[in-house]
C-alpha positions in Angstrom: 8.5 44.3 -2.9 11.1 42.6 -5.1 14.2 44.4 -4.0 15.3 42.8 -0.8 13.4 39.5 -0.7 14.3 36.1 -2.0 11.7 33.4 -2.4 12.5 29.8 -1.1 10.4 26.9 -2.3 10.9 23.6 -0.5 10.6 20.7 -2.9 12.8 18.0 -1.4 10.1 15.8 0.0 9.4 12.2 -1.0 5.6 12.6 -1.8 5.1 9.4 0.2 1.4 10.1 1.1 0.7 11.0 -2.5 2.2 7.8 -4.0 4.1 9.5 -6.8 5.8 12.8 -7.6 3.1 15.2 -6.7 5.0 18.3 -7.7 4.8 17.1 -11.3 1.1 16.6 -11.2 -1.0 18.9 -13.3 -2.9 21.5 -11.3 -5.0 24.1 -13.1 -3.1 23.7 -16.3 0.6 23.5 -15.2 2.6 21.2 -12.9 1.9 21.8 -9.2 5.4 23.1 -8.5 5.0 25.9 -11.0 2.3 27.6 -8.9 4.3 28.6 -5.8 7.2 29.6 -8.0 5.1 31.9 -10.1 3.5 33.5 -7.0 6.8 34.2 -5.3 8.3 35.7 -8.5 5.6 38.4 -8.3 6.9 39.6 -4.9 10.6 38.5 -4.8 13.8 39.3 -6.6 14.3 35.7 -7.4 13.5 32.2 -6.1 15.6 29.4 -4.7 14.2 26.0 -5.3 15.4 23.4 -2.8 15.5 19.8 -4.1 16.5 16.5 -2.7 20.3 15.8 -2.8 20.4 13.9 -6.1 17.3 15.4 -7.8 17.6 16.9 -11.2 15.8 20.3 -11.7 12.3 19.9 -13.1 10.9 21.9 -16.0 10.3 25.3 -14.5 8.0 28.2 -15.6 9.5 30.0 -18.6 11.3 33.2 -17.6 11.1 32.6 -13.9 14.4 33.7 -12.1 15.0 30.4 -10.3 18.2 29.1 -8.7 18.5 25.5 -7.4 19.9 24.3 -4.1 19.9 20.8 -2.7 19.3 19.3 0.7 22.5 18.2 2.4 20.8 14.9 3.4 17.7 13.4 2.0 14.6 12.8 4.1 15.7 14.8 7.2 12.8 17.2 7.3 12.0 20.8 6.4 14.6 22.5 8.6 17.3 20.9 6.5 15.7 22.2 3.3 15.2 25.7 4.8 18.9 25.8 5.8 20.0 24.8 2.3 17.7 27.5 0.8 18.9 30.2 3.2 22.5 29.3 2.2 21.7 30.7 -1.2 19.8 33.8 0.0 21.7 37.1 -0.3 18.8 39.4 0.6 17.7 40.5 4.0 14.4 38.6 3.9 13.4 35.2 2.7 9.8 34.3 1.9 9.6 30.5 2.4 6.8 28.2 1.2 6.4 24.6 0.0 6.3 23.2 -3.5 2.9 21.7 -2.8 1.2 25.0 -1.8 -0.3 26.2 -5.1 -2.4 29.1 -3.9 -0.6 32.0 -2.2 -2.6 35.2 -2.6 -0.3 38.0 -3.3 -2.1 40.3 -0.8 -1.3 37.9 2.0 2.3 37.5 1.1 2.7 41.3 0.9 1.1 41.7 4.3 3.6 39.2 5.8 6.5 41.1 4.2 5.2 44.4 5.4 5.0 43.1 9.0 8.6 41.9 8.7 9.7 45.3 7.3 7.8 47.3 9.9 9.6 46.1 13.1 12.1 43.9 14.7 10.6 40.6 13.7 13.0 37.8 12.7 10.1 35.6 11.5 6.5 36.1 10.4 3.9 33.4 10.2 0.1 33.1 10.0 -2.2 32.3 12.8 -4.3 29.2 12.5 -6.6 28.7 15.4 -4.7 28.7 18.6 -1.3 28.2 17.0 0.5 29.3 13.8 1.4 27.6 10.5 5.1 27.3 9.8 4.5 27.8 6.0 4.4 30.1 4.4 6.7 32.3 6.5 9.0 35.2 6.2 12.5 34.9 7.7 15.2 37.5 8.4 17.8 35.5 6.5 20.9 36.1 8.6 19.2 35.4 11.9 17.4 32.4 10.6 20.5 30.9 9.0 22.4 31.1 12.3 19.4 29.7 14.3 18.9 26.8 11.8 22.5 25.8 12.0 22.4 25.7 15.8 19.1 23.7 15.8 20.4 21.2 13.2 23.6 20.6 15.3 21.2 19.7 18.2 19.4 17.2 16.0 16.3 19.3 15.6 14.4 18.9 12.2 11.3 21.0 12.8 10.5 24.3 11.1 8.3 25.2 14.0 11.3 25.0 16.2 13.2 27.4 14.0 10.3 29.9 14.1 10.1 29.6 17.9 13.8 30.2 18.2 13.4 33.6 16.4 11.6 36.8 17.3 8.3 35.6 15.8 5.4 37.8 14.9 2.1 36.0 14.0 -0.3 37.7 11.7 -3.7 37.3 13.3 -6.5 35.5 11.5 -8.9 38.4 11.1 -6.1 40.4 9.3 -5.1 37.7 6.8 -8.6 36.3 6.4 -9.7 39.7 5.2 -7.2 39.3 2.4 -8.0 35.6 1.8 -11.6 34.8 3.0 -11.4 31.2 1.7 -8.1 30.5 3.5 -6.4 29.3 0.3 -3.0 30.5 1.5 -2.8 27.4 3.7 -4.0 24.9 1.1 -1.5 22.2 0.4 -1.5 19.0 -1.6 -0.9 15.8 0.5 -3.0 13.2 -1.3 -4.4 13.0 -4.9 -7.9 14.0 -3.7 -6.4 17.4 -2.6 -5.9 18.3 -6.3 -9.7 18.8 -6.7 -10.2 20.8 -3.5 
């Protein structure tokens, strides 16, 4: 799966609910940010890490093929980060997740990529109840890059808006739950208590 896919990890947030830099917090033996990077490296050619405008790159897992991009403007939401990341993507597909999502079962990621490769989808997301989660997602990079620029010019900042502007395929819950019965794919860290969940 590594040939035509670039991973994008969004790490430009302020960690305001957490109270300190959550991506540096230890989680199962390594900093939280290391987990999504290591998961994406398993299924992607390389990974683009998107940081805040003036942020210095953190210590990264040894040997991980990571390039760094920066948000154009700080604190403007995930669409700005996705746009910055897509600007560095040279593959057909981008697999996008957040730096605070430490558990991304490889089988679920591969299923999402297979859906993207099997048809005309410009975006793939996971069903969650009556809706879908914006992260993780797979994006057709060229289409998503264009749509993100259009939305940003209109003042839009939502990643959901980007997915809705594309030909979106949602992987139904029974399909991805069979690969991840405990739903760890959607686990993210917002407050310190989430580290022990």
